[in-house]
N, C-alpha and C positions, 0 to 999 in steps of 0.2 A: 504493500500500500504505498502510496508517494505521501510525502510529509502535507501536502496541502490537503489531503483526503483526510489523513489523520486529523489534522487541526480542526476542517469543517465539522468531523465527528465529535470531537471534544467539544467544541463549541455548542454544538446541538444538545450534548448530555448536561452541559453547565446551563443552558437556558432552559431544559425540561425540569431540571433538577430545582431550579430556583422558582420557576413558574409553579409547580406543585406545591413547593413549599410557601410561597406567598398567596397562592389563591385558597390555600387551605385556613389562611388566616383572616377571620372576619374583620379585622381591624384595617386590612389592606384595601377593602373594597370601600371603606370610609373616606380612603384619601383623594384628592384631586388627581387627574390623569397626570399632572406636571410631579406631584408629590409620587405618585406610581413609578414613574419613570426615571427619578432620582434614587428612590428606594431600590429598586431592580438592579440600576446601574451600581449601588454601592454593593449589593451582594453578590454581583457578577464580579466585580474586582476582587472582593475577598475569596470567594470561592474559586475564581481562576488562580490566583495566587496559591491557594492551598492545593489545588491541584496539581499545579506544575511543580510544587515542591516535593511532592510525594515521589518523584522520581528520584531524588537525591535526597539522602540522609542528612546532609550537612547544610542544605539550603533552607533559610529562615527569611521569608518574604518581608519587606518593610514596604506598607501601603501609606503614601504622604497626604495629609490633610493641610488644608489651607487657612483653617482658623480652628480655635478650640472646640466651636460647636459642631463642626464636622467630624473633629477627632473622637467627640463624645458619641457622635451617632455611629460612627464606624465602630468603636468599641461595643456599644449596644448591640448591634447587629452581630458582632462576633459572639457574645454572651448568648444571645439568643439563637444561635445556631450550634454551639458547643457540644451541645448534648446530642446532636445529630452527626456532626462533623468535628470530632473531638482535635483534630490536625489543626482548625483554626487558631489553636493557642501558638502554633509556630509563628503566627504573622505579629508582627509588630507596626504598630501606628505612630508615626512620628509626624510633629508638627513641623511644618515650614513657613516661612514668610515669604 
């Protein structure tokens, strides 16, 4: 299988996982469309980082946040999925200006 095909498959798996997770959360439906898109993007960033780090034991992803509120949101997202994806604890959220 070519690298591009593998990447498409990985992206689809991640998309499906996040969609299933968020669609099972009744609070997600209460968000505006823009808030849903932002939430989805945050989860996609985290899950993609975790997924890619699984191929290398010594990889600990860093996700950058532009402000403290975003950092808090990222950490909350990580905590909310840690029981499903424990490897998310390998991700560090760093604040950059």
